[in-house]
C-alpha positions as CSV (number, residue, x, y, z in Angstrom):
1,M,-39.3,2.5,-9.8
2,G,-41.3,5.7,-9.5
3,T,-45.1,6.0,-9.6
4,C,-47.2,6.6,-12.7
5,E,-48.0,10.1,-11.4
6,E,-44.3,10.9,-11.3
7,F,-43.8,9.5,-14.8
8,Y,-46.6,11.8,-16.2
9,S,-45.2,14.8,-14.2
10,T,-41.7,14.4,-15.7
11,N,-42.7,13.4,-19.3
12,S,-44.5,15.8,-21.6
13,P,-47.4,14.7,-23.8
14,P,-47.0,14.3,-27.5
15,N,-47.2,17.4,-29.6
16,D,-50.4,16.2,-31.2
17,Y,-51.9,15.0,-27.9
18,E,-54.9,17.3,-27.9
19,E,-55.8,16.3,-31.5
20,K,-55.7,12.6,-30.7
21,Q,-57.5,13.1,-27.4
22,K,-60.3,14.8,-29.4
23,L,-60.5,12.0,-31.9
24,L,-60.8,9.4,-29.1
25,R,-63.6,11.4,-27.4
26,E,-65.5,11.8,-30.7
27,F,-65.1,8.1,-31.6
28,C,-66.4,6.9,-28.2
29,E,-69.3,9.4,-28.2
30,L,-70.3,8.0,-31.6
31,H,-70.5,4.4,-30.4
32,I,-71.7,4.8,-26.8
33,K,-75.1,6.0,-28.1
34,N,-75.9,2.4,-29.3
35,K,-74.3,0.7,-26.3
36,Q,-71.8,-0.6,-28.8
37,Y,-69.3,-3.1,-27.5
38,I,-65.9,-1.5,-27.9
39,V,-62.3,-2.8,-27.6
40,L,-59.1,-0.8,-27.1
41,I,-56.2,-2.8,-28.7
42,T,-52.6,-1.8,-28.0
43,S,-50.2,-3.1,-30.5
44,G,-46.5,-3.0,-31.3
45,G,-43.5,-2.0,-29.2
46,T,-42.5,1.2,-27.5
47,T,-39.1,2.9,-28.0
48,V,-37.0,4.4,-25.2
49,P,-35.0,7.4,-26.4
50,L,-31.4,7.8,-25.1
51,E,-31.2,11.5,-26.1
52,H,-33.7,14.4,-26.2
53,N,-32.7,15.1,-29.8
54,T,-33.2,11.4,-30.5
55,V,-30.7,9.5,-32.7
56,R,-30.4,6.4,-30.6
57,F,-33.0,4.5,-28.6
58,V,-33.8,1.1,-27.0
59,D,-36.4,-0.9,-28.9
60,N,-37.9,-4.4,-28.9
61,F,-38.7,-6.9,-31.6
62,S,-42.5,-6.6,-31.7
63,G,-44.0,-5.9,-35.1
64,G,-47.6,-5.8,-34.0
65,V,-48.7,-9.1,-35.6
66,R,-51.0,-10.1,-32.7
67,G,-52.7,-6.7,-32.3
68,A,-53.3,-6.2,-36.0
69,A,-54.7,-9.7,-36.6
70,S,-56.9,-9.5,-33.5
71,A,-58.4,-6.1,-34.6
72,E,-59.8,-7.8,-37.7
73,Y,-61.4,-10.6,-35.7
74,F,-62.9,-8.1,-33.1
75,L,-64.4,-6.2,-36.0
76,K,-65.9,-9.4,-37.4
77,S,-67.4,-10.0,-33.9
78,G,-69.2,-6.7,-34.0
79,Y,-66.9,-4.5,-31.8
80,A,-65.9,-1.0,-32.5
81,V,-62.1,-0.9,-32.3
82,I,-59.6,1.7,-31.0
83,F,-56.3,0.6,-32.5
84,L,-53.5,2.2,-30.5
85,H,-50.4,1.1,-32.3
86,R,-46.7,1.7,-32.8
87,L,-46.1,3.9,-35.9
88,K,-45.1,1.7,-38.9
89,S,-46.0,-1.5,-37.1
90,L,-48.5,-3.9,-38.8
91,E,-52.1,-2.6,-39.1
92,P,-55.3,-4.4,-39.7
93,F,-56.0,-5.3,-43.4
94,T,-52.9,-3.8,-44.8
95,R,-50.8,-6.4,-42.9
96,H,-51.8,-8.9,-45.7
97,F,-50.1,-6.8,-48.4
98,S,-46.7,-5.8,-47.0
99,G,-43.5,-5.7,-48.9
100,Q,-42.8,-7.9,-51.9
101,K,-46.0,-9.9,-51.5
102,F,-48.0,-6.9,-52.4
103,L,-46.1,-6.2,-55.7
104,E,-46.5,-9.9,-56.7
105,M,-50.2,-9.5,-56.6
106,L,-50.2,-6.7,-59.2
107,D,-50.1,-6.6,-63.0
108,L,-49.0,-3.5,-65.0
109,D,-50.7,-2.9,-68.3
110,E,-48.3,-0.5,-70.1
111,K,-50.7,0.2,-73.0
112,Q,-53.6,1.1,-70.8
113,S,-51.4,2.8,-68.2
114,S,-53.2,0.8,-65.5
115,I,-52.5,-1.5,-62.6
116,K,-54.8,-4.3,-61.6
117,V,-54.8,-7.3,-59.2
118,K,-53.8,-10.5,-60.9
119,S,-56.8,-12.8,-61.4
120,T,-55.1,-15.5,-59.2
121,F,-55.2,-13.1,-56.2
122,V,-58.6,-11.6,-56.6
123,D,-60.3,-14.1,-54.3
124,T,-57.6,-13.3,-51.7
125,V,-57.8,-9.5,-52.0
126,A,-61.6,-9.0,-52.4
127,P,-62.8,-10.2,-48.9
128,I,-60.1,-8.2,-47.2
129,L,-60.9,-5.1,-49.1
130,R,-64.6,-5.6,-48.4
131,S,-63.9,-5.9,-44.6
132,Y,-61.7,-2.8,-44.7
133,K,-64.3,-0.7,-46.5
134,A,-67.0,-1.9,-44.1
135,A,-64.9,-0.9,-41.1
136,Q,-63.9,2.5,-42.5
137,E,-67.3,3.5,-43.9
138,G,-69.1,2.3,-40.8
139,G,-66.7,4.3,-38.6
140,K,-65.9,1.1,-36.7
141,I,-62.1,1.6,-36.3
142,L,-59.9,4.5,-35.1
143,Y,-56.2,4.4,-35.6
144,I,-54.0,6.2,-33.0
145,N,-50.2,5.8,-33.3
146,F,-47.3,6.2,-30.9
147,T,-43.6,5.7,-31.0
148,T,-42.0,6.3,-27.6
149,L,-42.8,5.0,-24.2
150,S,-43.9,8.4,-23.1
151,E,-46.4,8.8,-26.0
152,Y,-47.8,5.4,-25.2
153,F,-48.4,6.3,-21.6
154,W,-50.2,9.6,-22.4
155,L,-52.4,8.1,-25.2
156,L,-53.3,5.0,-23.3
157,R,-54.6,7.1,-20.4
158,A,-56.5,9.3,-22.8
159,A,-58.1,6.3,-24.5
160,C,-59.1,4.8,-21.1
161,E,-60.6,8.0,-19.9
162,S,-62.7,8.2,-23.1
163,L,-63.9,4.6,-22.5
164,Y,-65.0,5.2,-18.8
165,D,-68.7,5.6,-19.5
166,F,-68.9,2.3,-21.4
167,G,-68.6,0.4,-18.2
168,P,-68.5,-3.4,-18.7
169,H,-69.1,-3.0,-22.4
170,A,-65.5,-1.8,-22.8
171,L,-62.7,-4.3,-23.3
172,L,-59.0,-3.6,-23.0
173,Y,-56.8,-6.0,-25.0
174,L,-53.3,-4.9,-24.0
175,A,-51.1,-6.6,-26.5
176,A,-48.4,-3.9,-26.9
177,A,-44.8,-4.8,-26.0
178,V,-44.2,-2.1,-23.4
179,S,-40.6,-1.3,-22.4
180,D,-39.7,-2.4,-18.9
181,F,-36.9,0.1,-18.6
182,F,-36.4,3.8,-19.5
183,V,-34.2,6.8,-19.1
184,P,-35.8,9.6,-17.1
185,P,-35.8,13.0,-19.0
186,N,-33.6,14.7,-16.5
187,E,-30.9,12.0,-17.0
188,M,-31.1,12.0,-20.8
189,A,-28.4,13.5,-23.0
190,T,-29.6,16.6,-24.9
191,H,-27.7,15.8,-28.2
192,K,-26.4,12.7,-29.9
193,I,-24.2,10.6,-27.6
194,Q,-20.7,10.8,-29.1
195,S,-18.7,7.6,-29.6
196,G,-15.5,9.5,-29.2
197,S,-16.1,9.8,-25.5
198,G,-16.0,6.0,-25.1
199,P,-18.9,3.6,-24.2
200,P,-21.8,5.6,-22.6
201,K,-22.8,4.8,-19.0
202,I,-26.6,4.8,-19.0
203,Q,-28.6,4.0,-15.9
204,L,-32.0,2.6,-16.9
205,Q,-34.9,2.7,-14.4
206,L,-37.9,0.5,-14.1
207,V,-41.1,1.7,-15.9
208,P,-44.1,2.1,-13.6
209,K,-46.8,-0.5,-14.2
210,L,-50.0,1.0,-15.8
211,L,-52.3,-1.9,-14.9
212,A,-52.9,-0.5,-11.4
213,P,-54.4,2.9,-12.4
214,I,-56.2,1.2,-15.3
215,V,-58.0,-1.2,-13.1
216,N,-58.5,1.0,-10.1
217,N,-59.1,4.4,-11.6
218,W,-59.3,4.9,-15.4
219,V,-61.7,2.1,-16.4
220,P,-62.6,0.2,-13.2
221,N,-65.7,-1.5,-14.7
222,A,-64.1,-2.7,-18.0
223,F,-63.0,-6.2,-18.9
224,I,-59.2,-6.1,-19.0
225,V,-56.9,-8.5,-20.7
226,S,-53.1,-8.4,-20.5
227,F,-50.5,-10.5,-22.1
228,K,-47.4,-12.2,-20.6
229,L,-44.5,-13.3,-22.8
230,E,-41.8,-15.5,-21.4
231,T,-39.0,-17.6,-22.7
232,D,-39.0,-20.0,-19.7
233,E,-42.0,-22.3,-19.6
234,N,-41.5,-23.1,-16.0
235,I,-42.4,-19.5,-14.9
236,L,-45.1,-18.7,-17.4
237,I,-48.1,-19.7,-15.3
238,S,-46.8,-18.4,-12.0
239,K,-45.9,-15.0,-13.6
240,S,-49.3,-14.8,-15.2
241,R,-51.2,-15.7,-12.0
242,G,-48.9,-13.3,-10.1
243,A,-50.0,-10.4,-12.3
244,L,-53.7,-11.3,-11.8
245,N,-53.3,-11.4,-8.1
246,K,-51.4,-8.1,-8.0
247,Y,-53.6,-6.0,-10.3
248,K,-57.0,-7.8,-9.9
249,H,-57.9,-7.6,-13.6
250,N,-59.8,-10.3,-15.5
251,L,-57.5,-12.3,-17.7
252,V,-53.9,-12.9,-18.6
253,I,-53.0,-14.5,-21.9
254,G,-49.6,-16.2,-21.4
255,N,-47.4,-17.1,-24.4
256,M,-44.0,-18.5,-25.0
257,L,-41.6,-16.6,-27.4
258,Q,-40.9,-19.8,-29.3
259,T,-44.6,-20.9,-29.8
260,R,-46.5,-17.7,-29.6
261,R,-48.0,-18.1,-33.1
262,T,-49.6,-21.4,-32.4
263,R,-50.2,-21.7,-28.6
264,V,-51.3,-19.5,-25.7
265,I,-52.6,-20.1,-22.2
266,F,-55.6,-18.3,-20.8
267,V,-55.1,-17.6,-17.1
268,S,-58.1,-16.3,-15.1
269,P,-58.5,-16.0,-11.3
270,D,-60.1,-19.4,-11.1
271,N,-59.0,-21.3,-14.1
272,Q,-56.4,-21.8,-16.8
273,E,-56.9,-23.2,-20.3
274,E,-54.6,-23.9,-23.3
275,V,-55.6,-22.6,-26.7
276,K,-53.6,-23.9,-29.6
277,L,-53.7,-24.6,-33.3
278,S,-53.8,-28.2,-34.5
279,R,-51.4,-29.3,-37.2
280,E,-54.2,-29.2,-39.7
281,Q,-55.2,-25.7,-38.8
282,I,-51.6,-24.5,-39.2
283,I,-51.4,-26.1,-42.6
284,D,-54.7,-24.4,-43.5
285,G,-53.3,-21.0,-42.5
286,I,-55.6,-20.5,-39.5
287,E,-54.3,-17.7,-37.2
288,I,-54.2,-18.3,-33.5
289,E,-55.7,-14.8,-33.0
290,K,-59.0,-16.1,-34.5
291,K,-59.2,-18.6,-31.6
292,I,-57.9,-16.1,-29.0
293,V,-60.5,-13.4,-30.0
294,H,-63.3,-15.9,-30.1
295,K,-62.6,-17.0,-26.5
296,V,-62.0,-13.4,-25.3
297,V,-65.3,-12.3,-26.7
298,T,-67.1,-15.3,-25.0
299,E,-65.5,-14.3,-21.7
300,H,-66.4,-10.7,-22.2
301,C,-70.1,-11.5,-22.8
302,K,-70.1,-13.6,-19.6
303,F,-68.6,-10.7,-17.7
304,I,-71.3,-8.3,-19.0
305,Q,-74.1,-10.7,-18.0
306,K,-72.7,-11.0,-14.5
307,Q,-72.4,-7.2,-14.2
308,S,-76.1,-6.7,-15.2
């Protein structure tokens, strides 16, 4: 595995990098004046291209559910939100109206040539629309998208650099599913890999871990939360605690693939605590992210008090 510096030196920034960097700076400048609490949420999965003119790539299953839901609850808690997300993954507010579900909420009046929300769905749509309008009109959320692993690396660093002056008032909520392996640009095919040549032999390399520069250099005074997803319950706590010991950040939220929608474990340097939904809460449609964000906000406030 190479270093982060080597990764940046061999992978070019996105074509719109300067534009997004400017948006990040302006958003942070707007909110630092009022000592606003601010959270950077990363969401969705990264792709790893197999060709420079990309047709094929390695992907993961993340659709951005946790990040998109959490963004809404952070906004309700008074935070400004930088939502760094995979292009076409779920986003706050619009996540409630994806696909067929959205069309089922609408009525078409042919005579009036108008479309309206069915009366049975008004009580569902109205509060979400009000929250969306409040976030947009108040300038409380900034959407920045990525697709590839390289784009994610560049934009995450830019976002962290913009947050530096917030000190302990900045919170990083690193929920994106970041690829563990990649193909270095100098080993990548230029054009589409041809099947006629037989099965391709592709040597993947380990992706450098960004937590080290985040904690040590980019936002050393921020409250930093990472996530650990496993499929083996027996190693979840040890892997989570291993990450804390190695990178010296504040909190790891561990979750199992099979139960990630209803149960997580908060692992801090001196404690661990299970957070889960009861059967009644599941039936009532409560989201685990509501409880996760409430606890993260509580821990962040304690952290700020200690720093001051």
